[in-house]
N, C-alpha and C positions, 0 to 999 in steps of 0.2 A: 474639458476641463483645465482652465488655466491655473496650473498648479507652480507657485513660485518656487524658485531654487532653493531658500531656505527650508521650505517645507519636505523637498525631497531630503534635504541634509537630516533635517529632525526625525523624518521617518526612519531613514537608515541608521542614525544614531541610536533611536530607540530599539531597533531590532539588534543592534551590535550590543548594546548593554544587556539585553535580555540574553543574548547567547554568551556573553562574558559571565553572567550570573550562574547560566547553566553550567558552564565549564567549571566555575569554582565548585558548585555543588558536586558536579561527579568527580573531580579531582580530589575533594576534602573526604569523600565517603564512597569508593567504588564498589558497588554492589548490585543486586537485582533490586528495583524499589518494590515497595509493597504495593498490593491491590488500592488500599486506601490511599496511600501517598500518589500513586499514578492517577487515581480518581481524581482528587484534589487538584493536581497541576492540569490535567485535561479540561476540567471545568474552568480553571483560571484561564487557559489560552481561550477556550472557547468564548468565555464572557467578555474577553478584551477584543477579540473579533467582532461579536454583536455590538459591542459599544463604539467600535471604530466605525461599523456599518452604519449605527445610528447616527455617528458624527456627521458621516457622509450624507446622510438624509437630511440633516438639519442643515448642513453649510451648503451643499451642492443640489439639493431636492431628491424627490423621490426616484426619479430616472435613474440617476448614478447610484443611489442607495441600493436600489433593485439590481442593478447591475452588480454592484460588489457582492451583494448577498448570493447573486445567482453563480458569481465566479468562484467565491469562496466555498459555497457548499460544492460544487461540481469537482473542485480541487481535493477537497476534504475527502470526498468519496473515492476519488480516484487514488488518493493517497492510502486510505483503508485498502484498497486493492493492491497496492504496492507493499503492503506489509506481508502478503503472502511470500513474496520473493525475498524480503528480508529473513523472514523464519527460514526459508531454505538457505540462504546464504550464512546465517549464523550456524547452522548445521553442518553445513558443507564444511568450512571451515573450523568447525570444533571451538568456536570462541568461548573461553572461559566465562562464567556467569558474572563474575564480578567486573568484567571489563566489557560486557554488552552496551551498558549506557554510553561509555566514551565512543566506541566504534559508531554507534547510530549517531552521536551527536556530531562527530567530526564527519562522518560521510553525508550528514543533512546539511552542514555547513558548506561543504563542498558542492551539493547538489544547488544549494541557494545561490551562490556565487556563479555557477555555470549557467542556472536557469535567468538569473539577471542578465547575462550577457545575451542569451537567447531570446528573452522579451525584447531587449534593444533591438536586436537585429530584424525581429518580426514586426516591431513597430515601424521601423524605417522602411522594410519590404512592403507593409500594406499601405504606408503613406505615398508611396511612389508607384506602387503597380496594384491597384485594386482588383485585378484579375486573380490575384493571390487568394481571394476569398473562395473562388471556384475551386482552387487547388486544396486549399484546407478543407472545404467542405467535402470533396471526392475523398481526402484522405481518412477524415473522420468515419465516412461512412464504411470505407475499405476496413478499417479498424474495427469498427462495430461487427462487421461481418467475420472478422477472423475471432473476434472474443466470442461470438456465438458458436462458431466451428469449434473451438478448443475449450467451451466451458466446461464439458464433461470429461475433459482429459486430465489426469494427475500433471500437475505443473512439475518441472524440474529446473533447477539452475543451471544455466549453459555461459560459460565465460564469455565475455565479451572481446572484442579486439583491443579495447583499452586495456583490460586486465590481462590479456595474452601478452601485449607489449610490455607491460611493466614487469610481468613474469620473466621474460626474455632479457629485459636491457638489466634489470635488477636482480642480482643472485638473491636468494633469499633461504632462511633456515627452515627446517622443519618444525622446530618447536618455538613456542611462544617464550619471551623472555618478559615476564610481567606485562607491564603496558607501554614497555618500550618499542619503538618503532623500527630502530636499528641495533645491531650488536657488533662487537669487533671479536673475531674468532681467528687466532692465529695470525694477528697483524692485518687482517682483512676485514673490511666493513661490510656488513650484510644486513638485508633488511629482514625484519621479521614477519609473520603471518598477519600480525596486526596491522601493518601498512597495506599489505594486499587486500585484506577484508575492507579496510576504510575505502580503497579505491574501488573495490567491486560495489559496495553501498552506492558510492556518489556517482559512479559511472552507469550503474543500473538505474538509478532514479533519473538520470540524465535521458536515458533512453525512454523512460516513461513519458518524459517532458515531451517527446515528439508527438505524443496525442493529447496531452494536458494542455498545453500551450495555445495550440489552435484551438480546441476545445473552449479555452476561456476567451479567446479573441473572437469567437463567435457569440459572445454574450457580452463584451464590451471592448471597445477599440483605444479605451483610456490605459496608456502604459502605467499610469499611477495605481490605477485598480487593479491592472493584471498583475502588477508586482506585489503588492500588498496581500491581494488574495491569496497568492502563492506562497508569500512569506509566512502568514498565519496558517495555512494549511501544513507547512513543513515544520512551524515551530513547535507544535504540540505532537509531531510524529514520534518522537523518541518515548514519551509516556505513554501514548496510545499503543505502541509497540507491547510494552509490557500489560498495558490493562486488557485488551483483547485479543492478545496472542493466542490464548487458549480457546477462544470464542470463535476464530476466523473459519475454522471447519464447519460451523453451522451456518454460516451465510452462503448457503450453496447455490442462491441464485444471484449472488452480487454481481457475477460476471455478465449475466443475462440483463439485468438493470442497468448495468453502466454501458452495455452495448446499444440499448435502447436510448439512453440519453446522448450518447456521441452521435448516434445515428439521426436523432432529433435535432441536434445543434449544427450538424453537418448539413442537413437540409435546411435549416434555418440561415445558415450561411449562403447558401447556394440561391435560395429564393430572395434574400434581400440584396444580394449583389445583382441579380437580374432585375430585380424592382428598381435599383439605383441606375440601371443600363437601359430602363425604359420598356420593360417587358411589364404589359398591363396586368396579366393574369397572376404574376408572381406577389404572394402578400408579404408584408410586414409582420413580423410576429413581434407583439410588445413583450417588453422584458418581464413583467408579472406573469404573462401566459407562460414564458419560459420558466421562470422561477417555480410556478406552480406544478409544471411537468417534471422537474426535476426533483422536489421535495416529494410529490406524489409516488414518482418512480421508486425513489429509495424507501419510502414508507411500506409500500407494496411489497418491494422486494424483500426488506427486512421481514416483515410479518410472514410472508408465504415461506421464507428460508426456516424461521423458528418453527411454523407449523410442520413443515415437512421433516426436519430434523426431529422433531419429538415424536412425529408419527413413526419415523423409522426406528428411533429407540425403543418406542413400545412394542413395534413389530418384532425386533430383535430380540427383546425380553421375552415376548409370547413364545418364540421360537424355541430359545432356550430352555423355557418351562416346559414345553411339547416334547423336546428332544430328551430332556431328563426324565419325564414322565413315561416316555416310551423305553427309554433305556431300563428303568427299573421293572417295567412290567414284562419284559422279554425273559422267556424262561431261561434257567441258569443250568447247566448239565451237572449233575451231582455225581461225583465218582464214588462206588461203592468200595470201600477198601477191603471188604472181604474177598469179593470176586475179583480184584485186581492184582492181590498179593498172591503171586505164585507160591505153591505148596512145595516144601523144600524136598529136595529129591532122597529117595529112600525113605521116607516117612511112612509109618505105619498108623493105622486107626489106634487111638488109645484103647487101652484095655486088652 
């Protein structure tokens, strides 16, 4: 794709305008948004992404349009998986409910900036060293294997090096001071947990980019599509957190579905790199096939997860009823008050 410089500036400017508007809404009324409000905003962001993809279809053709949709859906599904960790971070740092929106928004903006740098470096590396596709493919397959291995284990948040460095370099308070990032105590400037948790969100999402960025490069090598797909996936993440935060535990097979998608994209990268290097048996996988595999896998994963959780809930309810019935049927020892009350010493029969 030949993207003129002005198109890049317009696109980045539009995303910055949306972010600024988001900041305005959060600063004006810090609170937990309602389900209805979150649903409306998630719908708006999804609609904007779909309209953008249709625009790519109309301007650049179905090949690039399909690449955008495949990349955006993959990044969005990986972002949903990231929400598991975001929930753990919010709990770990006991973030006040009215400030969760601000923490998420700042963390997402930080992640978007860092991902932009990562995308630029990745695009330059791929343009110079085509063997990077083999490396990306192998890394995605390895990541898929790790996801399968840890899919049934309970996740917990572990502080990364960036967060440990911030804690070491910047002394912090134990208590929040509203939404302030720093506070002055006894003439000494200290950071608050608000800044620490923002760094935790941003740096953790950057670590997730280590598998999501290679994954989207496996679907498209166009930096413009890689950037916009990531931006659209991240833009609705704040509202998505509040919309499905309570439903994440129901997506029990999400990790396995994402593992299959990452493994598929990893193999796709390796096969296409081998095909480019003259290996006759290595196939080129069309983008529509990739899109079908991604959407189909997510649909099957979601349906299977909901069936499994509903079945588990019914089984748990039946077990509770059975336990209650069994407990009610068990004989209860009745104490005879006449037999157990000792007769006073020296007492004589009446009469």
